[in-house]
N, C-alpha and C positions, 0 to 999 in steps of 0.2 A: 776643330778645323782652322781658327786661329783667324788674323785678319782679311778682311777682302778687299784687294787694294785696285787703284783706277788701271782700267785695261791697258794692256799696251800691244802693237802689233807683232805678236810672235809669230802667225802665220804668212807673216811676209819672208820668213828667213827659211834658208835654207838648216836642214837638221839632222843628226848624228845620235842613233841611241844606241848606248854601251853599258856594259855592268861591270863591277869589280870582282873578281873571285879570288878566294883564297882559304887557304888553312885557317885554321883560330891561331888569334893573335900575331899573324904575320903582317899587321899595318892597315888592313882595309881600310877600316873605318877613320883614322888619321890620315892617308890618304885622300879620302872623299873629303874629307876637313879642309886639306889645303886649296884641292881643286874647287870646292866653293869659295872661298878667299881669294884665289889668282880672279876668278871672274867675277868676282865684285857681290857676289849673289848673296854673301852673309859678311860684315865687316870682318876685318883683320883682328883679332882678340887671343889674347893668350889664354881666355876661358873656353876658347871653343874646342870642345872634345865631345867627340861622339854624337855631332849635331842631328845625323839621320839616324841615331841610335835614342829614339824616344819614349821609349818602356824602360820603367823603373829596373826593370832585371835585365835589361841590355847594359845598362849602364853600369850595375853594381858586377855584374859576371865579366863583362868585357867583352862580350860578343853579341853578333845580330843574330834576331830569332824572326823579325820581321821584314819582310821587305818594302822600300819606302822608294817612292820613285819623285825626280827633282830633276828641273830644269834650268838651263846655264847658257848664259850667254856670253860667248867666247867670242874675240874678234884678234883672229890670225893676223899677224904682221905683215903676209903676202896679199891678204886679202882685202877689197874696199868695205864690205860689209860683213857685220858679224854671223856667227852659226847661233843655231840653236843647239845645246847640246844636252840629251835628256840621259838621265843616270838612273838606272835602277838598281839601288843599292838590296845586295842578297846577304843572306845566312852564308856562313862556312861550314856548318856542321853535319854531319852527315843525315842525321835527324832530321834535318829543315830539306834534303832535297827536293823534294817537292816543289818547296816554295823556290827554291833555285830554279829546277825545270820550268817553271812558270814562267818565272822573269826574265831567263835566258833567249824563250821562246820568242819574244818581245823586243829583240836586242840586235843590233847588227855586227859588233865586235864587242868585246871581253879583252878586260886589263887583270892577268893573270899576274898577280903580286903574289913573289918568291922572299921569304927572308933571308937575305944573304948571309946570313950567322948560322942558320939551322937547313940552309936547302930546303930541297924535295920534301914533303910530307905528303903522308896518307891522303888526306883529302886535297890536298892540291891533286894529285892524280886523280883522284875522285872528279873533283869540277870542272878539271878541262876533259873528261872524256864526255860530258854533260855539254860543254861549249862547241866540243868536235860534231856529236850529236844534231846538236841546232845549228851547224855550218857556219858558225860566227868565226870574223877573222881573231884571232887571238894576238895579243899585245904583249910579251913578256916584260913584268918590272921587278928587277930587282931592289927591295926596298932595304934601309938600315943600312946602307954602304959606311954610312959615317962612322960605324962603329969598328973597334981594332978588331974584333971577332968576325967580322968579315971575310968570304972568300968570294966573290965574282964568278974568279976564272972556273972554282968547283962547282958553282951555279950553273953554268953555262953547260958546262959536262952534263951535269944530270938532265937538265933541261932536254939536249941531245939524247942521251942514253935511256934515260925514264919514259920522258915525252915524247921521243924521235921527232922533238922540234926542231926545226933548220935553224937554228941561230944567224944564219949568213942573210937569209930571207925575213925570217924576224928578227931583228934585232933586239935585244934585251935593254930596257931603259936602267939606267942606275940612278937610284933615288934615296933620298933620306925625307920620307915622309912627316919626318918629326921635323927639320929645321926648313923644309921644304926646298931643298938640294933638288935640283933636275926635274923639280916637277913642270915647270914653263915645257918643258920639251916632253912629256906625256900629252899634254894638250894640243902640241902639234903634229904629235904623234896620230892623236886621234883622229885628227882631219885631215892628214895624208893618208893613214894605210886604212881607213874604215871607208867602204864604197859608198859614195852618195844614194839616195833613194831613186829609183829612177822615174822619171815622167815628170817632177815637179821642180826644177833646176829652172828658172827664168821665165816662169808661167805668172801672168796677172792675176790679181785676187777674185776678179771674176771668171776667171780660168779653175781657178781653183775649187771650183762646185761642180765638178763633172756628176754624171751619174755612176750607180752601181758602188752606194757607198757600204764599206765593208766595214766594223769595229770590232776587235775582239776583246771581249771583257774578259781580264786577268788578275781581277781586284775588287774587293767593294768593302764596303764599311757603312754605319748607321751614324749619322751625325744627328744630336737631339734637336737642332736647330734648322739642318737645312734635309735634314730626310735620309733616304737612300743615297750614297753615291759611289757611281760605278769608275774604274779606272780602266782606261780603253785603251787601245792602239790602233790607228788608224791604219790601216792596211790600204785600202783604196776609196777613191773619194772624198768628202770632206761634208763636216756637219756642224750647222749653225744653232743657233738658239730660236724657237719656234718649231723646227722642225719636226713632224711624227716620224717615229722609227720605230721598228719592229725589231722583238727578238727571236731570232729565228728557229731556235728549238720549241721556245712555249708559244709563240705566235701572238703573244701581246702587244699592245699598240701601247706605246709613251710617247707625251709630250716634250721633247728637249726643254727644260725651263732656266738653266744658266750650264756655262761650260768655260774649261780655262785649264791653265797649268800650275804644277806647285814651283814657286821660285822664292825661297824653299816652300814662302806661303801661299794658301793657293790665290791666283791670280786669273779674274775673267778675262777671257777674249772671247773676239765676236764668231770665231771661227777654228775649228778643228780639222785639219787635211790631211792628208797622205803623208805619212812618216812623221807625223806628232803623236807624241803621249802625253793623255792629259785625263781630266775627270769630267764626268757627266751628271749631272740633277734633271732627272724627269720627274713624271709624277707617279712611278714606280712607289709603291706602298709598304710593301716588305724587304727584307734585304735577300730573303731565298729567292727571289725573281733574278736578281741579277746572278746569274745562274753563271759560275766561273768555268770559262772556255767557249762563252754565248756568241754568237754573233750578230750585232745591231746593223741592219738594214734599213734605206728608207722607204716607207710607205709605199706600195704599189709597183715597187723593182721585184725582179725576180735576181738573185743571186747566187753564187755556190757558196756554200757556206766554209769559214776556215775551219782549219784541223783543230780540233780543241785540245783538252789535257787529258791523260789517261790519267783514271780516279785513284787517288796514293789508298794504298794496300795496308790498314794498321797492323803493326807487328808485336806491338805490347798493350796490353789493355788493365785497367785497375779499375776498382772501384772508388768513388767518392762519395763520403758520406759528412754531413755538419756534425761537429759535438756536441752540439744542442739540436736536438730532432725537430724543434718546434721552428727551426729557423731553415727548413728545406727549402720552403718556398721562396725565399730570399737567394738560397742558393741553389735553385734550378734557375730564377734568372739569369743569374750571374756565367752560371755557366752557357746557357743560352746564347747571350750575348756576346762572350769569346767564342764560341763555336763559329759565329757569323764572322768573324773576323778571321778563322781558322778551317777551311775548311777540308782540311787533312782529318778532323777527327771526328771518329762516329760516337756516337751516345745513343744509350738506351736507360731505361728506367729499372732499378733494381732495389728489392727488398729485403733483408737479412733481418733473422730474429734478434740479433746481438746487437746491429748498426741501426736498424729502422729502414726508413727510407734514402736512396740515394740514386747515385747515376752511373754506370757501367760506359766506361770511356776507352776507345780504342787512339793509340797515339802513333807516333812511326819511331820511337826508339824513349830510352829512360830518360834522356835530357830534357826529350819534348815534354813528357811528361811531369818532370820537375818544375818546367819552365812556367807549365800550366798552372799547376799548383802554387808556384809562386806569387803568379800573376792574379790568381784568385785572391791571395792574402792580401799581395800591395794593393792592387784596384779596386778591389769591391770588401776589402777589411772581413775577411771569412776565417775563421777557424774550422778546419778540415781535417779528415780522418782519409786516409788513403790507404788503401788495400793493398797486398803483397801481389805485385806486378806478375802478369802470366804471358804467356804466346799462345797464340792460336794451334790446337792440335789436334790431329786428322783421326778421326775414330770412323774405321771399315767395318759394318757388322755383316754377321754370317747372314742376313739375308739380303747383301748386296749395298746396304745403303752406307753413304760416307755423310759424316756430319762433322764441320769445323768447333770444337768445342774450345770457349777464351774463357769460360767462368769453370773454375772448378767444382763448383757446387756439381756442375750439368757431367761431370766426367764420370763414366761409368765405372763402381766399386769393383773389388776383387772380386764379388759373386758375380755379379753381371760379366767381367770380364773372361771369366773359365765359361759362363755357358752361351755368350749371345755375341762378343767380340769375336771378330778375324785376324783384325790388325790394327795396332797403334802407332802412329807415325809422329814424328817433331819435324818443323820445319828447321832447315840450315842456312847457313850466311857462307860464301865466301869473302874471307877477312885479309885486307893488306897489311900488312905491319912493316913499317922502317923505323930502325933503331940505329943507333951505333952499336958496332962492331962488338965493345966490350959487354952490352946488355943481351946478348943474341943467346946467350943458356938460359939465362933467368925468362925471355920470354920465351922461348920452346918449353921450358919446364911450365910455366904458367899456363900455355895453350895446351900441355899434355893434361894438366889438372883439368881443364873444362872441357875434357873429352875432345879435342882439336885433333883434325888429319891436317898432316903436314903435305902438301901440294908442290912447294917450290920454292927455292932458298935462292938468294942472287949475292954471294959476297963480293962481286967485281962492281958494286955502282960506282963508277967515275971512280976508280981506282984505289978508292981512299976506306974512309972506315963508316959508311953507312950501308947496312944489310937491308934488302927487301924481302919479305918470306910471305907468302902467301898459303892459307889454313882454309879448309872447310871444319865450320864450327856450329854444334848447336845453338840456335837464337837462344835459347834459354839461359844459355850458359854464358851471355855477354854480359860481363859486370864491370864494376870501375875499380876491380882491382888495378893497384901497377905499382911492379918492381923496378921500374925503369928510371927512376927518379924524375919523373915527367921529361924524358926524352925522346920516350917512343910513340909515335903516331898511330892509329888505327882507324880503318875504314872497312866498309865491307857494304855487300850488294847482296838481296835476295838470291837462293839458290833453290834446290827442291827439298822435298820433304821425304823423311829418310826414316824407316820401322826403327822403332826403340821401345826398350825395358821401360814402361811409365808405369807410375804407380799414384794413385791418388793417397794421398795423407791425410789426414784428420784428426781432432784435440779434441780430449775430454776432460774437462774438469767437473770435477766430483760428478761423475758418469756421465754430465749432458755434454754432448756436440757443441763447438763454439763454431758455425758457419762462415762466421768472418775469416777465419784461419787455415779454411782447407786449401792445401797445396797440391800441385800435380807437377811430379818430378821425376829423374830417374832414378833407378831402384837402388844404386851405389851410391847417391848421394843421401838416401834417405834416413838411414843411423844417426848420420850425422847434422844433418838439418833436424831432426826429431828431439835429439840430446839439447841442440843449441836451444828451441822455440821451448820445450818444457824448463827450462832454468831461465830464461828472460819471464816466463810466465809465470814461474816462482816467484822471481823478483817483483812484477808487477802488482800481483794479486792481493788486497790486504787480507790477514789471517781474520780467522772467522772463531766462533767458539767452538767449533766443530775439526776435525781433521780433514784435510780437502786433499783427492789424487789428483793430479795432473797427470795425462798421460796423451804419448802419440801415439797414434794407432795406424796400420794399414790393414784395413777389412776387422777382422778376428783378435790380429797379432798385435801387441802391443811392443812396439820398439824402443820407446825409451818412456820413465815414468819418475817421476818428483813426490813427495809427501810436504805437504805444505803444514808445519805442526798450529796447532789448534793454542787459541788462551786459556789459559789454566787458571782459575782461583783456588787458593789454598783454602781448601774449605775445613780441614782440620788442625787451622792458626789457633783456633779458641780452645781446643781437646787439651788437656793436663791430664796426665792418669790414667787409670783406668785399663779393662780389656781392651787388645789392639782391632777386635769386633765393633768397639765403639766407634772407631776410625773408619774400619772398613764400612760400614753402615752410610756414613756421612761420604765417603767415597763413590760407591754403588749409585748412591741417590743422585748425586751428580753426573755419572754415565749413564745412566737411564734419560736424565733432563737433558744430556746432549744427543741422545740418541732422536727421543721426540722433537726437538727441534731442527735436527737433521731433515728428519719425515717430513715435516712442516712446511708449508709453502717459506714461509718466513726462512727458512734455515737453506733454501736454494740459492748459489753463489752468483753474484751479480757482479759481472767482471767490469770495472769502472772504463770509462771513455780513455781516460788518460793511461791507464794499462793499454788500452790499443795502440793508443799514440806513441807509445814506448816501444812496443814490438813492433807495429807494422810503420817503422821509420823509413821512407823510402828515397828521402832526399841524396841527390847526389852529390856526394863531399868533393869540393874543388878549391 
């Protein structure tokens, strides 16, 4: 948590709560750095880069994956008293949309940052829609205007045509977050365009302790020195140290031991009141008790709870196993600690013959999965193996049952499909793709290869070279392929389940099924994927003293097969002359020995963990 500094009277100040939303790499974190510097929250220093991106994975990838809250003191030139600006920093990638929605729900306004050299991108559209749904005042900011390739006029046209934003009433601010140009105007616009929280201006400290406390819990984490810490937004009333508060949904009572704001390190304050965002430390023992979306109220008061958050629905599932089976308990502890900090992840224990004990986790996308894997490696020094990601398929049986199947092991095989299954369905998404006109053909070809259905295409975006396309795509087909030289952007939202010809592919090594490699995929992809996997298995499995058959099967049908040849000792090397039957005797003896070895338990093929790691590499290449 950092150093705990001397309290200052933040509770006496008028507040504004805002967020910065943007497509990846449009300069959101850099703008946050400049705002912190201008408000003297952090000292001006050339080393200030991604100050709010505290995770190693965020700094290495240049993305935000975890929202952060920080309070800044800002003295407007037209006011006699400073204001307290609460910044809720949010991720930009679609995989973290749950984190974005949760953060924006406690804000009054949002800075919509657009890279003036790239214009509106797919995720710009996505985060803008979320801000609209949350009822926020949107302040457009055109960043990187100092670069020769910037085109602010084109960006303004795109704001009007694509987002429907009236740039006469929502005048875009032109800034360079890197140099600091125009950033002071952003702070002034936040004060002028964001409406004040009603009912707090001009109130004395005593008046700011009314009844009817309602504090929304929108994040929580565990600190080994301070215990469970809840991040709250005070919607009504006020809370101070020593108060007895109640979690509305659980009914549990807690005493407030300490409270305060982040500036950017934690600073204790005597009170948190309406309009403020801060942290609470209570007598809460377990992080699970700080239920995201719950409402804290003062004991003895009857209140109407605040609207919580719709639980996130995982779209990608994968198994995580330790490379050394003895490390399972350590891995279990690490996974549970990370899941405390990210409530959108679902988890359940899983056991596989080939990999031992592990966990099957649900994520919001493949990047979400990859970031989680990297955090396990970076923060807990674990070597792990991640199985091939899969999506939840819907199986309708002839007796009327409907089952969501996210584990290939549980998916019905060909025999069950013919006798018991009525219908198989897979989830789809509505994808928005924005790219330069010269890449349109490659993007359409890529979507067609992944069974995409084109819904709309617009070549008239700003009358220039940007093309906006909409596709319905199977969720299982969303991959990291790129043929746009990095210039296309893609965003998606959940759609319906559709009937699909799905099959379960299993792999046999020396006749033994390998459960860790089972896949569910569309029948049209089966042969190609099967050939690819058996070739990789052949390269990864070490040679034995006997021949090994590696097969990809759907039911009893073999789609692809490779043979790993045996080591062979030249048993006739020392024989000179004589009848050929003399050599044949030694060769037959060798053959019988190999048969006995293969039949014995010692002859069974053990696929090493390194082979699984080579085959099941799920890292997102960036």
